[in-house]
C-alpha positions in Angstrom: 6.8 23.2 17.5 5.5 20.0 15.7 3.1 18.8 18.3 0.6 16.3 16.9 2.1 16.5 13.4 3.1 13.0 12.5 4.8 11.8 9.4 8.0 12.7 7.6 8.0 15.8 5.4 10.7 14.5 3.1 11.4 18.0 1.8 8.1 18.3 -0.1 4.9 20.3 0.2 1.8 18.4 1.3 0.2 18.1 -2.2 3.4 16.7 -3.6 3.7 14.2 -0.7 0.1 13.1 -1.1 0.6 12.5 -4.9 3.8 10.7 -4.2 2.2 8.4 -1.6 -0.8 7.7 -4.0 1.6 6.8 -6.8 3.8 4.6 -4.6 0.8 2.7 -3.2 -0.5 2.1 -6.7 3.0 0.9 -7.9 3.2 -1.4 -4.8 -0.1 -3.0 -5.5 0.7 -3.5 -9.2 4.2 -4.8 -8.9 4.2 -6.4 -5.4 7.6 -4.9 -4.6 9.3 -1.5 -5.2 12.6 -0.1 -4.3 12.8 3.3 -2.6 14.6 5.1 0.2 14.3 3.6 3.7 12.5 6.6 5.1 9.9 6.6 2.3 9.4 2.8 2.7 8.8 3.2 6.4 6.3 6.0 5.8 4.6 4.2 2.9 3.4 1.4 5.3 1.0 4.0 6.9 -0.7 4.5 3.5 -0.6 1.0 2.0 -1.9 -1.0 4.9 -5.3 0.8 5.1 -5.8 0.3 1.4 -5.2 -3.4 1.7 -7.6 -3.5 4.6 -10.3 -2.1 2.3 -9.6 -4.9 -0.1 -9.9 -7.4 2.7 -13.2 -5.9 3.9 -14.8 -6.2 0.4 -13.6 -9.9 0.2 -15.2 -10.6 3.7 -18.5 -9.0 2.7 -18.6 -11.0 -0.6 -17.6 -14.2 1.2 -20.5 -13.9 3.7 -22.9 -13.4 0.9 -25.0 -10.7 2.6 -27.4 -9.1 0.3 -28.0 -6.1 2.6 -24.5 -4.7 2.4 -23.8 -3.5 -1.2 -23.4 0.0 0.2 -20.4 -1.2 2.3 -18.8 -2.6 -0.8 -19.3 0.6 -2.8 -18.0 2.6 0.2 -14.8 0.5 0.5 -14.1 0.7 -3.3 -14.6 4.5 -3.3 -12.3 4.9 -0.3 -9.6 2.8 -2.1 -10.1 4.8 -5.3 -9.0 8.0 -3.4 -5.5 6.5 -3.0 -5.1 4.0 -5.8 -5.0 5.8 -9.1 -5.3 3.1 -11.8 -8.1 0.7 -12.6 -5.6 -2.1 -13.0 -4.3 -1.7 -9.5 -7.9 -1.4 -8.1 -8.9 -4.7 -9.8 -5.8 -6.4 -8.5 -6.5 -5.1 -5.0 -10.0 -6.5 -4.8 -9.5 -9.7 -6.8 -6.0 -10.9 -5.7 -4.6 -9.0 -2.8 -7.8 -8.8 -0.6 -8.4 -12.6 -0.7 -4.7 -13.3 -0.2 -4.6 -11.4 3.1 -8.1 -12.3 4.3 -6.9 -14.4 7.2 -4.1 -12.1 8.2 -4.5 -9.4 10.9 -2.2 -6.6 9.7 1.4 -6.7 8.7 0.8 -6.8 5.0 4.1 -5.2 4.0 7.8 -6.1 4.6 10.8 -3.8 4.3 14.2 -5.2 3.3 17.2 -3.0 3.4 19.2 -3.3 0.3 22.1 -0.9 -0.4 23.3 2.7 -0.2 22.5 4.8 -3.3 25.7 5.9 -5.1 24.8 9.5 -5.8 23.7 10.8 -2.4 24.4 7.8 0.0 20.8 7.4 0.8 19.9 4.0 2.4 17.7 2.1 0.0 15.1 -0.6 0.8 12.6 -2.8 -0.9 9.1 -2.7 0.4 7.0 -5.7 -0.7 3.7 -7.3 0.0 4.2 -10.3 2.2 3.7 -13.5 0.2 3.1 -11.6 -3.1 6.5 -10.1 -3.8 8.4 -11.3 -6.9 10.7 -14.3 -6.4 14.4 -13.2 -6.1 16.5 -15.0 -8.7 19.7 -16.4 -7.1 
């Protein structure tokens, strides 16, 4: 029985899943939008939203200008570094994405269903950061 075991397994062992989520969150932060299967996109929200919240918390601490809380900034950056794997994505998280979502209370990602993949008929979807995704050319 799977009591209290949440999350999709996606046919992978747990270290592989963890690495996949870390890579997908990093790609989402760098590019603003990625295309993946619908199941992975729905599951990715659970990993991407807390990382964005860490970026927002650092922005809020810096905006207040408190001198007594550098430890909170370091803690948030270290927590984000556990998931985000590149320096470029971390810098973008704390300089662009955190301030962009500072006034928003959750709901940082959007899932758009796109097509059915030709090889295995898997439903595909875009997952994007709300307001930061690339503009679709008509």
